[in-house]
PyMOL CGO cylinders between C-alpha atoms (Angstrom):
from pymol import cmd
from pymol.cgo import CYLINDER

trace = [
    CYLINDER, -36.54, 34.08, -27.11, -40.06, 32.70, -27.35, 0.3, 1, 1, 1, 1, 1, 1,
    CYLINDER, -40.06, 32.70, -27.35, -43.11, 34.89, -26.94, 0.3, 1, 1, 1, 1, 1, 1,
    CYLINDER, -43.11, 34.89, -26.94, -45.42, 34.02, -24.07, 0.3, 1, 1, 1, 1, 1, 1,
    CYLINDER, -45.42, 34.02, -24.07, -48.67, 32.43, -25.11, 0.3, 1, 1, 1, 1, 1, 1,
    CYLINDER, -48.67, 32.43, -25.11, -51.64, 34.57, -24.21, 0.3, 1, 1, 1, 1, 1, 1,
    CYLINDER, -51.64, 34.57, -24.21, -55.33, 33.82, -24.18, 0.3, 1, 1, 1, 1, 1, 1,
    CYLINDER, -55.33, 33.82, -24.18, -57.58, 35.49, -26.75, 0.3, 1, 1, 1, 1, 1, 1,
    CYLINDER, -57.58, 35.49, -26.75, -59.96, 38.12, -25.38, 0.3, 1, 1, 1, 1, 1, 1,
    CYLINDER, -59.96, 38.12, -25.38, -63.38, 36.88, -24.17, 0.3, 1, 1, 1, 1, 1, 1,
    CYLINDER, -63.38, 36.88, -24.17, -65.77, 36.26, -27.04, 0.3, 1, 1, 1, 1, 1, 1,
    CYLINDER, -65.77, 36.26, -27.04, -62.97, 36.08, -29.57, 0.3, 1, 1, 1, 1, 1, 1,
    CYLINDER, -62.97, 36.08, -29.57, -62.76, 32.28, -29.56, 0.3, 1, 1, 1, 1, 1, 1,
    CYLINDER, -62.76, 32.28, -29.56, -66.31, 31.94, -30.92, 0.3, 1, 1, 1, 1, 1, 1,
    CYLINDER, -66.31, 31.94, -30.92, -65.45, 34.35, -33.72, 0.3, 1, 1, 1, 1, 1, 1,
    CYLINDER, -65.45, 34.35, -33.72, -62.30, 32.37, -34.52, 0.3, 1, 1, 1, 1, 1, 1,
    CYLINDER, -62.30, 32.37, -34.52, -64.23, 29.09, -34.57, 0.3, 1, 1, 1, 1, 1, 1,
    CYLINDER, -64.23, 29.09, -34.57, -66.86, 30.57, -36.87, 0.3, 1, 1, 1, 1, 1, 1,
    CYLINDER, -66.86, 30.57, -36.87, -64.20, 31.90, -39.22, 0.3, 1, 1, 1, 1, 1, 1,
    CYLINDER, -64.20, 31.90, -39.22, -62.45, 28.54, -39.23, 0.3, 1, 1, 1, 1, 1, 1,
    CYLINDER, -62.45, 28.54, -39.23, -65.72, 26.72, -39.93, 0.3, 1, 1, 1, 1, 1, 1,
    CYLINDER, -65.72, 26.72, -39.93, -66.54, 29.01, -42.87, 0.3, 1, 1, 1, 1, 1, 1,
    CYLINDER, -66.54, 29.01, -42.87, -63.01, 28.69, -44.29, 0.3, 1, 1, 1, 1, 1, 1,
    CYLINDER, -63.01, 28.69, -44.29, -63.06, 24.90, -44.11, 0.3, 1, 1, 1, 1, 1, 1,
    CYLINDER, -63.06, 24.90, -44.11, -66.55, 24.80, -45.64, 0.3, 1, 1, 1, 1, 1, 1,
    CYLINDER, -66.55, 24.80, -45.64, -65.31, 26.96, -48.52, 0.3, 1, 1, 1, 1, 1, 1,
    CYLINDER, -65.31, 26.96, -48.52, -62.34, 24.61, -49.03, 0.3, 1, 1, 1, 1, 1, 1,
    CYLINDER, -62.34, 24.61, -49.03, -64.58, 21.54, -49.10, 0.3, 1, 1, 1, 1, 1, 1,
    CYLINDER, -64.58, 21.54, -49.10, -67.10, 22.93, -51.58, 0.3, 1, 1, 1, 1, 1, 1,
    CYLINDER, -67.10, 22.93, -51.58, -64.38, 24.53, -53.70, 0.3, 1, 1, 1, 1, 1, 1,
    CYLINDER, -64.38, 24.53, -53.70, -62.48, 21.24, -53.82, 0.3, 1, 1, 1, 1, 1, 1,
    CYLINDER, -62.48, 21.24, -53.82, -65.64, 19.39, -54.84, 0.3, 1, 1, 1, 1, 1, 1,
    CYLINDER, -65.64, 19.39, -54.84, -66.24, 21.82, -57.72, 0.3, 1, 1, 1, 1, 1, 1,
    CYLINDER, -66.24, 21.82, -57.72, -62.61, 21.58, -58.85, 0.3, 1, 1, 1, 1, 1, 1,
    CYLINDER, -62.61, 21.58, -58.85, -62.77, 17.79, -58.71, 0.3, 1, 1, 1, 1, 1, 1,
    CYLINDER, -62.77, 17.79, -58.71, -65.87, 17.78, -60.92, 0.3, 1, 1, 1, 1, 1, 1,
    CYLINDER, -65.87, 17.78, -60.92, -64.23, 20.18, -63.39, 0.3, 1, 1, 1, 1, 1, 1,
    CYLINDER, -64.23, 20.18, -63.39, -61.09, 18.04, -63.64, 0.3, 1, 1, 1, 1, 1, 1,
    CYLINDER, -61.09, 18.04, -63.64, -63.17, 14.89, -64.03, 0.3, 1, 1, 1, 1, 1, 1,
    CYLINDER, -63.17, 14.89, -64.03, -65.02, 16.42, -66.99, 0.3, 1, 1, 1, 1, 1, 1,
    CYLINDER, -65.02, 16.42, -66.99, -61.94, 17.92, -68.67, 0.3, 1, 1, 1, 1, 1, 1,
    CYLINDER, -61.94, 17.92, -68.67, -59.26, 15.27, -69.04, 0.3, 1, 1, 1, 1, 1, 1,
    CYLINDER, -59.26, 15.27, -69.04, -56.89, 17.54, -71.00, 0.3, 1, 1, 1, 1, 1, 1,
    CYLINDER, -56.89, 17.54, -71.00, -57.08, 20.22, -68.30, 0.3, 1, 1, 1, 1, 1, 1,
    CYLINDER, -57.08, 20.22, -68.30, -56.36, 17.59, -65.68, 0.3, 1, 1, 1, 1, 1, 1,
    CYLINDER, -56.36, 17.59, -65.68, -53.32, 16.30, -67.56, 0.3, 1, 1, 1, 1, 1, 1,
    CYLINDER, -53.32, 16.30, -67.56, -52.03, 19.84, -68.08, 0.3, 1, 1, 1, 1, 1, 1,
    CYLINDER, -52.03, 19.84, -68.08, -52.42, 20.73, -64.40, 0.3, 1, 1, 1, 1, 1, 1,
    CYLINDER, -52.42, 20.73, -64.40, -50.65, 17.54, -63.35, 0.3, 1, 1, 1, 1, 1, 1,
    CYLINDER, -50.65, 17.54, -63.35, -47.80, 18.25, -65.75, 0.3, 1, 1, 1, 1, 1, 1,
    CYLINDER, -47.80, 18.25, -65.75, -47.51, 21.85, -64.54, 0.3, 1, 1, 1, 1, 1, 1,
    CYLINDER, -47.51, 21.85, -64.54, -47.32, 20.70, -60.92, 0.3, 1, 1, 1, 1, 1, 1,
    CYLINDER, -47.32, 20.70, -60.92, -44.60, 18.21, -61.87, 0.3, 1, 1, 1, 1, 1, 1,
    CYLINDER, -44.60, 18.21, -61.87, -42.58, 20.91, -63.64, 0.3, 1, 1, 1, 1, 1, 1,
    CYLINDER, -42.58, 20.91, -63.64, -42.88, 23.18, -60.58, 0.3, 1, 1, 1, 1, 1, 1,
    CYLINDER, -42.88, 23.18, -60.58, -41.62, 20.41, -58.29, 0.3, 1, 1, 1, 1, 1, 1,
    CYLINDER, -41.62, 20.41, -58.29, -38.71, 19.63, -60.63, 0.3, 1, 1, 1, 1, 1, 1,
    CYLINDER, -38.71, 19.63, -60.63, -37.80, 23.33, -60.77, 0.3, 1, 1, 1, 1, 1, 1,
    CYLINDER, -37.80, 23.33, -60.77, -37.87, 23.55, -56.98, 0.3, 1, 1, 1, 1, 1, 1,
    CYLINDER, -37.87, 23.55, -56.98, -35.70, 20.41, -56.74, 0.3, 1, 1, 1, 1, 1, 1,
    CYLINDER, -35.70, 20.41, -56.74, -33.20, 21.91, -59.19, 0.3, 1, 1, 1, 1, 1, 1,
    CYLINDER, -33.20, 21.91, -59.19, -33.10, 25.15, -57.19, 0.3, 1, 1, 1, 1, 1, 1,
    CYLINDER, -33.10, 25.15, -57.19, -32.39, 23.19, -53.99, 0.3, 1, 1, 1, 1, 1, 1,
    CYLINDER, -32.39, 23.19, -53.99, -29.69, 21.16, -55.72, 0.3, 1, 1, 1, 1, 1, 1,
    CYLINDER, -29.69, 21.16, -55.72, -27.91, 24.28, -57.00, 0.3, 1, 1, 1, 1, 1, 1,
    CYLINDER, -27.91, 24.28, -57.00, -28.04, 26.30, -53.77, 0.3, 1, 1, 1, 1, 1, 1,
]
cmd.load_cgo(trace, "trace")
């Protein structure tokens, strides 16, 4: 059974839009800083890429077993 969609209370949509704007701004500036850090530190970048690959392989192995 699906829940009925309801409208947010008056004035709440502006608050939600402001929160969304601030969150996306934080993501953009945080991503820029991370990008600069990885560009300066090649070994850190290689390690992070390898770690992400290991996590994906572990997840694939878990899916294959279950």
